[in-house]
C-alpha positions as CSV (number, residue, x, y, z in Angstrom):
1,M,44.7,-9.9,-33.7
2,R,46.3,-7.4,-36.1
3,R,49.5,-8.2,-37.8
4,I,52.6,-7.5,-35.7
5,I,56.1,-6.5,-37.0
6,V,58.9,-6.8,-34.4
7,I,61.9,-4.6,-35.0
8,A,64.9,-5.6,-32.9
9,N,68.7,-5.3,-33.2
10,R,69.0,-9.0,-34.0
11,L,66.8,-11.5,-35.8
12,P,65.4,-14.4,-33.7
13,V,67.4,-16.8,-35.8
14,A,71.1,-17.4,-36.5
15,Q,73.0,-19.5,-38.9
16,K,74.7,-22.7,-37.6
17,D,76.6,-24.9,-40.0
18,G,74.7,-23.1,-42.9
19,V,71.3,-23.8,-41.4
20,W,69.0,-21.2,-39.8
21,V,68.1,-22.1,-36.2
22,T,66.0,-20.3,-33.7
23,S,67.9,-18.5,-31.0
24,P,67.2,-19.4,-27.4
25,G,65.7,-16.8,-25.0
26,G,62.4,-15.9,-23.4
27,L,61.6,-13.0,-25.7
28,V,61.7,-15.2,-28.8
29,R,59.8,-18.0,-27.1
30,A,57.0,-15.6,-26.0
31,L,56.7,-13.8,-29.4
32,E,57.1,-16.7,-31.8
33,P,53.6,-18.2,-31.4
34,V,52.0,-14.7,-31.6
35,L,53.8,-13.8,-34.8
36,Q,53.0,-17.2,-36.3
37,R,49.3,-16.7,-35.5
38,V,49.1,-13.3,-37.2
39,N,51.6,-13.9,-40.1
40,G,54.0,-11.4,-38.5
41,S,57.5,-10.4,-39.4
42,W,60.7,-9.8,-37.5
43,V,63.1,-7.1,-38.8
44,G,66.7,-7.3,-37.5
45,W,70.4,-7.9,-38.2
46,S,71.4,-11.5,-39.1
47,G,74.7,-11.3,-37.3
48,D,76.8,-11.2,-40.5
49,T,78.5,-8.0,-41.7
50,D,79.1,-6.8,-45.2
51,S,76.4,-9.1,-46.7
52,E,72.8,-8.6,-47.9
53,L,70.2,-11.2,-47.5
54,E,66.7,-11.4,-49.0
55,P,63.7,-11.8,-46.6
56,F,63.0,-15.4,-45.9
57,E,60.5,-17.5,-43.8
58,H,61.6,-19.5,-40.8
59,D,59.2,-21.2,-38.4
60,E,56.2,-19.5,-40.2
61,I,57.6,-16.0,-39.5
62,E,58.9,-13.7,-42.2
63,Q,62.5,-12.8,-41.4
64,V,63.6,-9.4,-42.8
65,P,67.5,-9.1,-42.5
66,V,68.9,-5.6,-42.1
67,P,72.5,-5.3,-43.6
68,L,75.3,-3.8,-41.6
69,S,78.8,-3.1,-42.7
70,S,81.8,-3.8,-40.4
71,A,82.4,0.0,-40.1
72,E,78.7,0.6,-39.1
73,L,78.9,-2.2,-36.5
74,D,81.9,-0.5,-35.0
75,G,80.4,3.0,-34.9
76,F,76.7,2.1,-34.2
77,Y,77.0,-0.9,-31.9
78,Y,80.4,-1.0,-30.3
79,G,80.6,2.8,-30.4
80,F,77.4,4.7,-29.7
81,C,75.3,1.8,-28.2
82,N,78.0,0.3,-26.0
83,S,80.3,3.3,-25.2
84,T,77.6,6.0,-24.9
85,L,74.1,4.7,-24.2
86,W,74.9,1.6,-22.2
87,P,77.0,3.3,-19.5
88,L,74.8,6.4,-19.5
89,Y,71.6,4.5,-18.9
90,H,73.3,2.4,-16.2
91,D,74.0,5.2,-13.9
92,A,77.3,6.2,-15.6
93,I,79.1,3.5,-13.5
94,V,81.7,3.9,-16.3
95,A,82.0,7.3,-17.9
96,P,80.0,7.4,-21.1
97,E,81.7,8.8,-24.3
98,F,80.1,11.3,-26.5
99,H,81.5,11.2,-30.1
100,R,79.9,12.8,-33.1
101,H,81.5,10.2,-35.4
102,Q,79.6,7.5,-33.5
103,W,76.3,9.4,-33.4
104,R,76.2,9.6,-37.2
105,P,76.2,5.8,-37.8
106,Y,73.6,5.4,-35.0
107,V,71.3,7.7,-37.1
108,T,72.2,6.0,-40.3
109,V,71.6,2.5,-39.0
110,N,68.3,3.4,-37.3
111,Q,67.1,5.0,-40.5
112,R,67.9,1.7,-42.3
113,Y,65.9,-0.4,-39.8
114,A,63.0,2.0,-40.1
115,R,63.1,1.8,-43.9
116,Y,63.2,-2.0,-43.9
117,A,60.3,-2.1,-41.4
118,A,58.3,0.3,-43.4
119,Q,58.5,-2.0,-46.4
120,V,56.6,-4.7,-44.6
121,L,54.4,-2.5,-42.4
122,G,50.8,-1.9,-43.4
123,D,48.7,1.0,-42.0
124,D,46.6,-1.3,-39.8
125,D,49.7,-3.3,-38.5
126,I,51.5,-2.9,-35.2
127,A,55.2,-2.1,-35.2
128,W,56.9,-3.1,-32.0
129,V,60.4,-1.7,-31.6
130,Q,62.8,-3.2,-29.1
131,D,65.5,-1.6,-27.0
132,Y,68.1,1.2,-26.8
133,Q,69.9,0.3,-30.1
134,L,66.8,1.5,-32.0
135,Q,65.5,4.6,-30.1
136,L,65.3,6.7,-33.3
137,V,63.2,4.2,-35.2
138,P,59.7,5.1,-33.8
139,G,60.0,8.7,-35.0
140,M,61.4,7.7,-38.4
141,L,58.8,5.1,-38.8
142,R,56.0,7.5,-37.9
143,A,57.2,9.8,-40.7
144,M,57.1,6.9,-43.2
145,R,53.8,5.3,-42.0
146,P,51.8,8.0,-40.2
147,A,48.7,5.7,-39.7
148,A,50.6,2.7,-38.2
149,T,50.4,1.8,-34.5
150,I,53.9,1.9,-33.1
151,G,55.2,0.7,-29.7
152,F,58.6,0.8,-28.1
153,Y,60.0,-1.3,-25.3
154,L,63.1,-0.4,-23.4
155,H,64.8,-3.4,-21.9
156,I,67.4,-1.4,-19.9
157,P,66.8,1.4,-17.4
158,F,65.9,4.9,-18.5
159,P,68.2,7.1,-16.5
160,P,67.2,10.1,-14.2
161,I,67.2,13.4,-15.9
162,E,70.4,14.5,-14.2
163,L,72.3,11.8,-16.2
164,F,70.2,11.8,-19.4
165,S,70.8,15.6,-19.8
166,R,74.5,15.0,-20.4
167,L,73.7,13.4,-23.8
168,P,74.3,16.0,-26.6
169,W,71.6,14.3,-28.7
170,R,69.0,14.2,-25.9
171,Q,66.3,16.1,-27.7
172,Q,66.6,14.1,-30.9
173,I,66.2,10.8,-29.0
174,I,63.3,12.0,-26.9
175,E,61.4,13.3,-29.9
176,A,62.1,10.2,-31.8
177,L,60.8,8.0,-29.0
178,L,57.7,10.2,-28.8
179,G,56.9,8.9,-32.3
180,A,55.5,5.8,-30.6
181,D,51.9,5.4,-29.4
182,V,53.0,3.3,-26.4
183,L,56.4,3.5,-24.6
184,A,56.9,0.6,-22.2
185,F,59.6,0.3,-19.5
186,Q,60.7,-2.2,-16.9
187,T,60.1,-0.2,-13.7
188,R,58.1,2.7,-12.3
189,A,61.3,4.7,-11.9
190,S,62.1,4.4,-15.6
191,V,58.5,5.6,-16.5
192,R,59.0,8.6,-14.2
193,N,62.4,9.4,-15.6
194,F,61.2,9.3,-19.2
195,A,58.2,11.5,-18.4
196,D,60.6,14.1,-16.8
197,A,62.9,14.0,-19.8
198,A,59.9,14.4,-22.2
199,R,58.7,17.5,-20.3
200,R,62.2,19.0,-20.2
201,F,63.5,18.4,-23.7
202,A,60.3,18.1,-25.8
203,D,57.8,20.3,-24.0
204,A,55.5,17.3,-23.6
205,R,52.6,17.6,-21.2
206,V,51.8,14.9,-18.6
207,S,48.1,14.2,-17.9
208,A,46.7,13.2,-14.6
209,R,46.5,9.6,-16.0
210,G,50.2,9.6,-16.7
211,E,49.8,9.9,-20.5
212,L,51.9,12.3,-22.5
213,S,50.5,14.9,-24.9
214,W,52.9,16.0,-27.6
215,R,52.2,17.6,-31.0
216,D,48.5,16.8,-31.0
217,R,49.2,13.1,-30.2
218,I,48.7,11.1,-27.0
219,I,51.5,8.7,-26.0
220,K,50.8,6.1,-23.4
221,L,53.5,5.1,-20.8
222,Q,53.4,1.6,-19.6
223,R,55.3,-0.3,-16.8
224,A,55.8,-3.8,-18.1
225,P,58.5,-5.8,-16.3
226,I,59.9,-8.5,-18.5
227,A,59.8,-12.1,-17.3
228,I,60.7,-15.7,-18.0
229,D,59.0,-18.8,-19.3
230,T,58.5,-20.0,-15.7
231,S,57.0,-23.4,-16.5
232,H,59.9,-24.2,-18.8
233,F,62.5,-23.6,-16.0
234,D,60.3,-25.5,-13.5
235,R,59.9,-28.4,-15.8
236,L,63.7,-28.7,-16.5
237,A,64.5,-28.4,-12.8
238,R,62.3,-31.4,-12.1
239,S,64.0,-33.6,-14.7
240,P,66.0,-36.5,-13.4
241,Q,69.1,-35.7,-15.4
242,V,69.2,-32.1,-14.0
243,R,68.7,-33.2,-10.4
244,Q,71.4,-35.9,-10.8
245,R,73.8,-33.3,-12.2
246,A,73.0,-30.9,-9.3
247,M,73.9,-33.7,-6.8
248,Q,77.1,-34.3,-8.8
249,L,78.0,-30.6,-8.7
250,R,77.6,-30.5,-4.9
251,Q,80.0,-33.4,-4.6
252,E,82.5,-31.8,-7.0
253,L,82.3,-28.6,-4.8
254,G,83.3,-30.7,-1.8
255,N,79.8,-31.1,-0.3
256,A,80.1,-27.6,1.2
257,D,77.4,-26.8,3.8
258,R,76.4,-23.7,1.9
259,I,76.9,-23.2,-1.9
260,I,76.6,-19.6,-2.9
261,L,76.1,-18.8,-6.6
262,G,76.5,-15.8,-8.9
263,V,75.6,-15.9,-12.6
264,D,76.2,-12.9,-14.8
265,R,77.5,-11.6,-18.1
266,L,80.9,-10.2,-17.5
267,D,79.9,-6.6,-17.4
268,Y,80.8,-3.7,-15.1
269,T,77.2,-3.1,-14.3
270,K,77.0,-6.5,-12.5
271,G,79.1,-5.7,-9.4
272,I,81.0,-8.9,-9.5
273,D,84.0,-7.4,-7.8
274,L,82.1,-6.0,-4.9
275,R,80.3,-9.4,-4.5
276,L,83.6,-11.2,-4.3
277,K,84.8,-8.7,-1.7
278,A,81.7,-9.4,0.3
279,F,82.4,-13.1,0.2
280,A,86.0,-12.5,1.2
281,G,84.6,-10.6,4.2
282,L,82.5,-13.7,5.1
283,L,85.6,-15.9,5.0
284,E,87.5,-13.5,7.3
285,Q,84.7,-13.5,9.9
286,T,83.9,-17.1,10.1
287,S,85.7,-19.8,12.1
288,E,84.6,-22.4,9.6
289,P,85.4,-21.1,6.1
290,R,85.2,-24.6,4.5
291,K,81.5,-24.6,5.2
292,Y,81.1,-22.1,2.2
293,E,81.8,-22.4,-1.5
294,F,81.2,-19.5,-3.9
295,V,80.7,-20.3,-7.6
296,Q,80.8,-17.3,-9.9
297,V,79.8,-18.0,-13.5
298,A,80.9,-15.1,-15.8
299,V,79.5,-15.4,-19.3
300,P,81.9,-13.8,-21.8
301,S,80.7,-10.5,-23.1
302,R,82.1,-8.0,-25.7
303,E,85.4,-9.6,-25.6
304,D,86.9,-7.3,-28.2
305,V,86.2,-4.2,-26.1
306,P,89.3,-3.1,-24.0
307,A,87.2,-2.1,-21.0
308,Y,85.8,-5.6,-20.8
309,Q,89.2,-7.2,-21.2
310,D,90.4,-5.1,-18.3
311,L,87.4,-6.1,-16.2
312,R,88.1,-9.8,-16.8
313,S,91.7,-9.3,-15.6
314,E,90.6,-7.5,-12.5
315,I,88.0,-10.1,-11.6
316,E,90.4,-13.0,-12.2
317,Q,93.1,-11.3,-10.0
318,L,90.6,-10.8,-7.2
319,V,89.5,-14.5,-7.4
320,G,93.2,-15.5,-7.3
321,R,93.8,-13.3,-4.3
322,I,90.8,-14.7,-2.3
323,N,91.8,-18.3,-3.1
324,G,95.4,-17.5,-2.2
325,D,94.5,-15.9,1.1
326,H,91.9,-18.4,2.3
327,G,92.3,-21.6,0.3
328,E,93.9,-24.8,1.6
329,P,95.4,-27.8,-0.2
330,G,92.6,-29.5,-2.0
331,W,90.1,-26.6,-1.4
332,A,89.5,-23.2,-3.1
333,P,86.7,-21.1,-1.7
334,V,85.9,-19.5,-5.0
335,S,85.2,-21.5,-8.2
336,Y,85.3,-19.2,-11.1
337,L,83.9,-20.2,-14.5
338,Y,84.5,-17.9,-17.5
339,R,82.2,-19.5,-20.0
340,S,78.6,-19.9,-21.2
341,L,76.6,-22.8,-19.8
342,D,73.9,-24.7,-21.7
343,L,70.5,-24.3,-20.2
344,E,70.3,-27.7,-18.4
345,E,73.8,-27.2,-16.9
346,L,72.8,-23.7,-15.7
347,I,69.7,-25.0,-14.1
348,A,71.7,-27.7,-12.3
349,Y,73.8,-25.0,-10.8
350,Y,70.6,-23.2,-9.7
351,V,69.3,-26.4,-8.1
352,A,72.6,-27.0,-6.3
353,A,72.9,-23.5,-4.9
354,D,71.7,-22.7,-1.4
355,V,72.1,-18.9,-1.8
356,M,71.8,-16.9,-5.0
357,L,73.7,-13.6,-5.2
358,V,72.1,-11.2,-7.7
359,T,73.8,-7.9,-6.9
360,P,74.1,-5.6,-10.0
361,L,75.0,-2.0,-9.5
362,R,72.2,-1.2,-12.0
363,D,70.0,-3.5,-14.1
364,G,66.8,-3.1,-16.1
365,M,65.4,-6.3,-14.7
366,N,67.8,-9.2,-14.2
367,L,66.1,-12.4,-15.2
368,V,68.7,-14.6,-13.4
369,A,66.9,-13.8,-10.1
370,K,63.6,-15.0,-11.6
371,E,65.2,-18.1,-13.1
372,Y,66.7,-19.1,-9.8
373,V,63.3,-18.8,-8.1
374,A,61.6,-20.8,-10.8
375,T,63.9,-23.7,-10.2
376,R,63.5,-24.0,-6.4
377,I,60.9,-26.8,-6.4
378,T,62.1,-28.7,-3.3
379,E,64.8,-27.1,-1.2
380,P,63.8,-23.4,-0.7
381,G,67.1,-21.5,-1.2
382,V,67.6,-17.8,-0.4
383,L,67.7,-15.0,-3.0
384,I,69.9,-12.0,-2.2
385,L,68.9,-9.2,-4.6
386,S,70.3,-5.7,-5.3
387,E,67.9,-2.9,-4.8
388,F,69.2,-1.5,-8.1
389,A,67.9,-4.4,-10.1
390,G,64.5,-3.9,-11.7
391,A,63.4,-7.3,-10.3
392,A,63.5,-5.8,-6.8
393,E,60.1,-4.1,-7.6
394,Q,58.5,-7.5,-7.9
395,L,60.6,-9.9,-5.8
396,R,60.0,-8.3,-2.5
397,S,60.5,-11.4,-0.4
398,A,64.1,-11.6,-1.4
399,L,66.8,-10.2,0.9
400,V,67.3,-6.8,-0.7
401,V,70.8,-5.2,-0.4
402,N,72.7,-2.1,-1.5
403,P,75.6,-3.8,-3.4
404,H,77.9,-0.8,-2.8
405,D,77.7,-1.6,1.0
406,V,80.1,-4.5,1.1
407,D,79.8,-5.1,4.8
408,A,76.0,-5.2,4.6
409,V,76.2,-7.8,1.7
410,T,78.6,-9.9,3.9
411,A,76.1,-9.7,6.8
412,T,73.2,-10.6,4.5
413,I,75.1,-13.7,3.1
414,Q,75.6,-14.7,6.8
415,R,71.9,-14.3,7.5
416,A,71.0,-16.3,4.4
417,A,73.4,-19.1,5.4
418,V,71.8,-19.6,8.8
419,M,68.2,-18.6,7.9
420,D,65.5,-20.7,9.6
421,R,64.2,-23.2,7.1
422,S,60.5,-22.2,7.7
423,E,61.4,-18.5,6.9
424,A,63.3,-19.5,3.8
425,R,60.5,-21.7,2.6
426,A,57.8,-19.0,3.2
427,R,59.9,-16.4,1.3
428,M,60.6,-18.7,-1.6
429,Q,56.9,-19.6,-1.9
430,R,55.9,-16.0,-2.2
431,L,58.6,-15.4,-4.8
432,R,57.5,-18.5,-6.8
433,R,53.9,-17.2,-6.8
434,T,55.1,-14.0,-8.3
435,V,57.2,-15.5,-11.1
436,R,54.4,-18.0,-11.9
437,R,51.7,-15.3,-12.1
438,E,53.9,-12.8,-14.1
439,D,55.6,-14.9,-16.7
440,V,56.9,-13.9,-20.1
441,F,53.6,-14.8,-21.8
442,E,51.7,-12.5,-19.5
443,W,54.3,-9.8,-20.2
444,A,53.8,-10.1,-24.0
445,R,50.0,-10.2,-23.6
446,A,50.0,-7.1,-21.5
447,C,52.3,-5.2,-23.9
448,L,50.4,-6.2,-27.1
449,A,47.0,-5.7,-25.5
450,M,47.8,-2.0,-25.0
451,L,49.0,-1.7,-28.6
452,E,45.9,-3.5,-29.9
453,A,43.8,-1.0,-28.1
454,I,45.2,2.0,-30.0
């Protein structure tokens, strides 16, 4: 294999008590052995502002830290990435902001990532750029290393042209992305949306095979849905300590007949408020509300951003209202956890839950759905999945819902709660075959194989 240089917003390591430790996550776990095998490098921000670090080796991978100032972090990340691109690419659920003073640091920071990557990138190497924070890097890197093979992977949705066209810098971003040899996306819809934008804003031509022709170059478009380390989740779900903790959780939740679970970052794209309203509808319609317990885990996210602070207040008020309206002494129908859970505790919740609610308003993939499926090794469980999550393209045996239709979500929770065991088991077996076959290692292999073939 050729040498691979990963360029991502963050390094795969972080400092803890003055020592570098590998960050958790499927992407790191999938790419670490590949980079070790080819003496690869990882270019990214260390997480510390206003400091410059020399490249160093960790776990046999060269780490190349990119420095960011506090002001650049505000303009580039909290500004353009989170106030412009994130909402725009997620269906403009919240109105995106378009500020020139935030676009400028986005350009500056992308230029710096490209420059640091170019310093370690040879002409025969593969550069693999990750996600929406670095959309200008492929074009900038192409100008610095014309002979290099460059790939780009977008982890979030690419929006339809009606939304993308609002962006004042739409042409600059499209042309920069076309600096890559391979552009990979989570879903077929994102592939189509990008091809439409490339035609409209860069005069690219689309061949019968779905490739783009632009400025005498051919750019391949790839659908490559990201996945999880399925065997790792399966193995942990079988461990005695996790299974014991799952039994303990059911007891702590009052041994409810049906435990319903939601696990999300606290983000407006996740539809947590509509999900809570759907559960409230279930309580209003049933004669036995104590049969149900809904656990919502909300992982803190962007806590310094006012919009996220407002969202937290709104969700907590809604939880309080539901518990106030339907709760009884010694029983609250909604258990709300605003915190991160370590992996074994999270898997214990998955094992304990009879119904999993994954109902984002828009998501590139949503790996929580796949994690839940991977942990269902004995009791089948039922997955309720938003049609607007990328995972819905693969996990077709889930109960698929429109999360905006609160009454339909309520009805689907009712259906899941009384589903015949044989139907639930057959559905889950099909889902488990999918997540076993299409795990994160297969995802990495497919992406890198296309780049190797350039």
